[in-house]
C-alpha positions in Angstrom: -32.6 15.9 56.1 -33.2 19.2 54.3 -30.2 21.5 54.1 -30.7 24.8 56.0 -29.3 27.7 54.0 -29.7 31.4 54.3 -32.0 32.9 51.7 -30.9 35.9 49.6 -33.8 38.4 50.0 -35.2 39.6 46.6 -32.6 37.8 44.4 -35.4 36.7 42.1 -36.4 40.3 41.4 -33.2 40.9 39.4 -32.2 37.5 38.0 -32.6 36.1 34.5 -34.8 33.2 35.5 -32.3 30.7 34.1 -32.4 28.4 37.1 -30.5 25.6 35.3 -27.4 27.8 35.3 -27.9 29.6 38.6 -25.6 28.9 41.6 -28.0 30.2 44.1 -31.2 28.1 43.7 -30.8 26.8 47.2 -30.9 30.4 48.5 -33.8 31.6 46.4 -37.3 31.6 47.8 -38.9 31.8 44.4 -37.1 28.6 43.3 -38.0 26.8 46.6 -41.7 27.5 46.1 -41.8 26.8 42.4 -39.5 23.7 42.4 -39.6 22.1 45.9 -38.3 18.8 44.4 -35.7 20.5 42.2 -35.7 21.0 38.5 -37.0 18.1 36.4 -35.9 19.6 33.1 -32.1 20.0 33.0 -32.1 21.6 29.6 -35.3 23.6 29.4 -35.8 25.3 26.1 -35.5 29.1 26.2 -38.9 29.5 24.5 -40.5 28.7 27.9 -38.8 31.7 29.5 -41.9 33.9 29.4 -43.9 31.2 31.1 -41.3 31.0 33.9 -41.3 34.8 34.3 -45.0 34.7 34.7 -44.7 32.0 37.3 -42.2 34.0 39.2 -44.4 37.1 39.1 -47.3 35.1 40.3 -45.3 34.0 43.3 -44.2 37.6 44.2 -47.7 38.9 43.4 -49.0 36.6 46.2 -47.1 38.8 48.6 -49.0 41.8 47.2 -52.3 40.1 47.8 -51.4 39.5 51.4 -50.4 43.1 51.8 -53.4 44.7 50.2 -55.0 45.6 53.6 -51.7 47.3 54.6 -49.7 50.0 52.9 -48.0 48.4 49.8 -44.2 48.6 49.8 -42.5 50.1 46.8 -41.3 46.7 45.8 -44.8 45.4 45.8 -46.0 48.3 43.7 -43.2 47.6 41.2 -44.1 43.9 41.0 -47.7 44.8 40.1 -46.5 47.2 37.4 -44.2 44.5 36.0 -47.0 42.0 35.9 -49.1 44.5 33.9 -46.1 45.3 31.6 -45.8 41.7 30.5 -49.3 41.9 29.1 -48.5 44.7 26.8 -49.4 44.1 23.1 -47.0 44.5 20.2 -48.9 47.6 19.1 -48.0 49.3 22.4 -44.4 48.2 22.2 -43.7 50.3 19.2 -44.8 53.6 20.9 -41.3 53.8 22.6 -38.1 53.5 20.7 -36.4 51.2 23.2 -39.2 48.6 23.1 -39.4 48.9 19.4 -35.7 48.1 19.1 -36.2 45.1 21.4 -39.2 44.0 19.3 -37.0 44.2 16.1 -34.3 42.2 17.9 -36.8 39.5 19.0 -38.1 39.2 15.5 -34.8 39.2 13.7 -33.2 36.6 16.1 -36.3 34.4 15.6 -35.8 34.4 11.9 -32.0 33.9 12.2 -32.3 31.0 14.6 -34.9 29.3 12.3 -32.7 29.8 9.3 -29.6 28.5 11.1 -31.3 25.7 13.1 -28.8 23.2 11.8 -25.7 25.3 12.7 -24.6 23.3 15.8 -25.1 20.0 14.1 -23.1 21.1 11.1 -20.4 22.4 13.4 -20.2 18.9 15.1 -19.8 17.2 11.7 -17.1 19.7 10.8 -15.2 19.1 14.0 -15.3 15.4 13.6 -13.9 15.8 10.1 -11.1 18.1 11.2 -10.2 15.8 14.1 -10.0 12.8 11.8 -7.6 14.8 9.6 -5.5 15.6 12.6 -6.2 19.4 12.2 -7.2 19.6 15.9 -7.3 17.4 18.9 -10.6 16.0 20.3 -10.1 18.2 23.4 -9.9 21.3 21.2 -12.9 20.2 19.2 -15.0 19.7 22.4 -14.0 23.1 23.8 -15.0 24.8 20.5 -18.3 23.0 20.3 -19.1 23.8 23.9 -18.3 27.4 23.2 -20.7 27.5 20.2 -23.4 25.6 22.1 -23.1 28.1 25.0 -23.3 31.1 22.6 -26.4 29.6 20.9 -28.2 29.0 24.2 -27.4 32.5 25.5 -28.7 34.1 22.3 -31.9 32.0 22.6 -32.5 32.7 26.2 -31.8 36.5 26.4 -33.6 37.3 23.2 -36.8 36.6 25.0 -35.8 38.1 28.4 -34.5 41.4 27.1 -37.8 42.8 25.7 -39.7 41.7 28.8 -37.3 43.4 31.2 -36.9 46.5 29.2 -40.7 47.0 29.4 -40.5 46.3 33.1 -37.7 48.8 33.7 -39.5 51.5 31.7 -42.3 51.4 34.2 -40.2 53.9 36.2 -41.6 56.6 34.0 -45.0 55.9 35.5 -43.8 55.9 39.1 -43.2 58.6 41.7 -39.8 60.2 40.9 -39.1 61.0 44.5 -39.4 57.4 45.7 -35.8 56.3 46.1 -36.6 52.7 46.8 -38.8 52.4 43.8 -36.1 54.1 41.6 -33.5 51.6 42.9 -35.8 48.7 42.1 -36.1 49.8 38.5 -32.4 50.4 38.2 -32.0 46.8 39.2 -34.3 45.8 36.4 -32.2 47.9 34.0 -29.0 46.4 35.3 -30.4 42.9 34.4 -31.1 44.2 30.9 -27.6 45.6 30.5 -26.0 42.3 31.7 -28.2 40.3 29.4 -27.3 42.5 26.5 -23.6 42.2 27.4 -23.8 38.4 27.4 -25.7 38.4 24.1 -23.1 40.6 22.5 -20.3 38.2 23.6 -22.3 35.3 22.3 -22.8 36.9 18.9 -19.0 37.7 18.7 -18.3 34.0 19.4 -20.4 33.0 16.4 -18.8 35.8 14.3 -15.3 34.5 15.1 -16.2 31.0 14.0 -18.5 31.9 11.1 -17.1 34.9 9.3 -19.2 34.2 6.3 -22.2 35.1 8.4 -20.8 38.6 9.2 -23.6 40.6 7.5 -26.4 38.9 9.5 -24.6 38.9 12.8 -23.6 42.6 12.4 -27.3 43.5 12.2 -27.8 41.8 15.6 -24.8 43.6 17.1 -26.0 47.0 15.9 -29.4 46.4 17.4 -28.0 45.3 20.7 -25.6 48.2 20.7 -28.4 50.6 20.3 -30.5 48.9 23.0 -27.5 49.1 25.4 -26.8 52.7 24.6 -30.4 53.8 25.1 -30.7 51.8 28.3 -27.5 53.4 29.7 -28.8 56.9 28.8 -32.2 56.2 30.3 -30.7 54.6 33.5 -27.3 56.2 34.1 -27.2 54.7 37.6 -28.0 51.1 36.6 -24.5 49.9 36.1 -23.7 50.8 39.7 -26.7 48.9 41.1 -25.7 45.9 43.2 -28.1 43.0 42.7 -28.3 40.9 45.8 -26.3 37.7 45.4 -25.6 38.3 41.7 -23.1 41.2 41.6 
């Protein structure tokens, strides 16, 4: 028998689409429609994030289609704008400093992840070696490796999401400034960006603590993320106070 749970309205509008780590999939309408039989990929690679974002937008856009003969709600207008935003080309990204920073971060992290693709495997071998020498217990080694794996996955996931959601949030500049509901919607998008940047910064610091020899490369990422966060907070001073349904 299917479990009856109360849905959280609009939770999918402000989430990071990382369903594998979400505690609210049973209360998310988007998840129920896209994955009626549950997730079949327990460890989906972060490179498929854009595809999942597009799937979510297609779901919400269906509500727009149904409402076309009625007056569109502010949320529906925003969804249409976000869908268009995802189609922006790299040439248009560089016309604004924030998207340009995100584009730099996306490119630099791609290069870094490719260069350090064996990092986790090397860490595993190192921990086995140190455990055999009695320098740490197996439990300590497992905790450390899980921490590194988590940091790696966070970096991979949010590097893709941050540029997409920054573009989405910046659509506020093309929306009616007097529309409080629409302004709140975009503040929610900005809040998602800020949370994603915060998580990414923590992940990079985790790597920095364990690989001090990679300080120069990691510092470049930290500087970029710091600039993205600062500009987002300046552009959306109310974003930190936005309460995302079910998530904050």
